[in-house]
PLY file of the C-alpha trace (Angstrom):
ply
format ascii 1.0
element vertex 90
property float x
property float y
property float z
element edge 89
property int vertex1
property int vertex2
end_header
279.35 -58.84 98.67
278.54 -59.82 95.09
276.41 -62.81 94.17
278.13 -66.08 93.38
276.67 -68.31 90.69
276.98 -72.04 90.20
275.76 -74.52 87.64
272.53 -76.37 88.36
273.67 -79.88 89.24
271.31 -81.69 86.85
272.24 -79.80 83.67
274.25 -81.73 81.10
276.62 -80.14 78.57
278.04 -81.37 75.28
280.45 -79.60 72.90
279.35 -79.27 69.27
281.87 -77.73 66.87
282.33 -74.12 68.04
279.27 -74.20 70.31
278.10 -75.95 73.45
274.69 -77.52 73.97
273.09 -77.66 77.40
270.24 -79.96 78.37
268.16 -79.45 81.48
266.31 -82.72 82.22
264.04 -80.98 84.74
262.58 -78.72 82.05
263.43 -80.97 79.07
264.93 -77.84 77.53
267.97 -77.46 75.31
270.13 -74.35 75.00
272.82 -73.73 72.38
275.65 -71.49 73.58
277.89 -69.33 71.45
281.58 -69.02 72.30
281.24 -66.30 74.94
278.28 -67.95 76.69
280.17 -71.26 76.58
283.12 -69.58 78.27
280.79 -68.40 81.04
279.32 -71.91 81.38
282.73 -73.59 81.42
284.04 -71.09 83.96
281.15 -71.98 86.26
282.72 -75.39 86.81
283.50 -73.74 90.10
281.17 -71.10 91.59
282.07 -67.55 90.57
280.86 -63.97 90.72
279.73 -62.04 87.66
282.75 -59.74 87.97
285.18 -62.67 87.94
283.43 -64.07 84.87
283.63 -60.66 83.13
287.38 -60.52 83.83
287.77 -63.92 82.16
285.75 -62.77 79.14
288.00 -59.72 78.70
291.10 -61.93 78.79
289.63 -64.48 76.35
288.27 -62.14 73.67
290.39 -59.31 72.28
288.71 -55.96 71.87
286.09 -56.53 74.58
285.98 -53.79 77.19
285.37 -54.61 80.84
282.13 -52.60 80.73
280.84 -54.60 77.75
281.96 -57.88 79.33
280.14 -57.05 82.57
276.94 -56.28 80.66
277.22 -59.42 78.52
277.98 -61.68 81.47
275.03 -60.33 83.44
272.75 -60.92 80.43
274.01 -64.49 80.07
273.61 -65.19 83.79
270.09 -63.74 83.78
269.18 -65.95 80.82
270.79 -69.00 82.45
268.80 -68.33 85.63
265.53 -67.93 83.70
266.19 -71.35 82.10
267.14 -72.92 85.47
270.67 -73.63 84.25
272.45 -71.80 87.07
271.64 -70.94 90.65
272.83 -68.42 93.17
275.09 -70.12 95.65
273.76 -69.94 99.17
0 1
1 2
2 3
3 4
4 5
5 6
6 7
7 8
8 9
9 10
10 11
11 12
12 13
13 14
14 15
15 16
16 17
17 18
18 19
19 20
20 21
21 22
22 23
23 24
24 25
25 26
26 27
27 28
28 29
29 30
30 31
31 32
32 33
33 34
34 35
35 36
36 37
37 38
38 39
39 40
40 41
41 42
42 43
43 44
44 45
45 46
46 47
47 48
48 49
49 50
50 51
51 52
52 53
53 54
54 55
55 56
56 57
57 58
58 59
59 60
60 61
61 62
62 63
63 64
64 65
65 66
66 67
67 68
68 69
69 70
70 71
71 72
72 73
73 74
74 75
75 76
76 77
77 78
78 79
79 80
80 81
81 82
82 83
83 84
84 85
85 86
86 87
87 88
88 89
């Protein structure tokens, strides 16, 4: 069974032009997301697996292979976890 990720409940998000800004009050850290990372964040409105997120990335961005999407999504999720922006759902 693959891991399911969810947003950390305390993180706040705000759109800014073509990007999204996240603020984590626990760490007092900000994170600016590009379009693909913002898609991952927005998709995590409900808990999802990395493979489901990669499928959404492929559908949203033309020319992105599933293999590249899987790699990119895992990188984004790893970075989100290191910044305490997402958690593994238990």
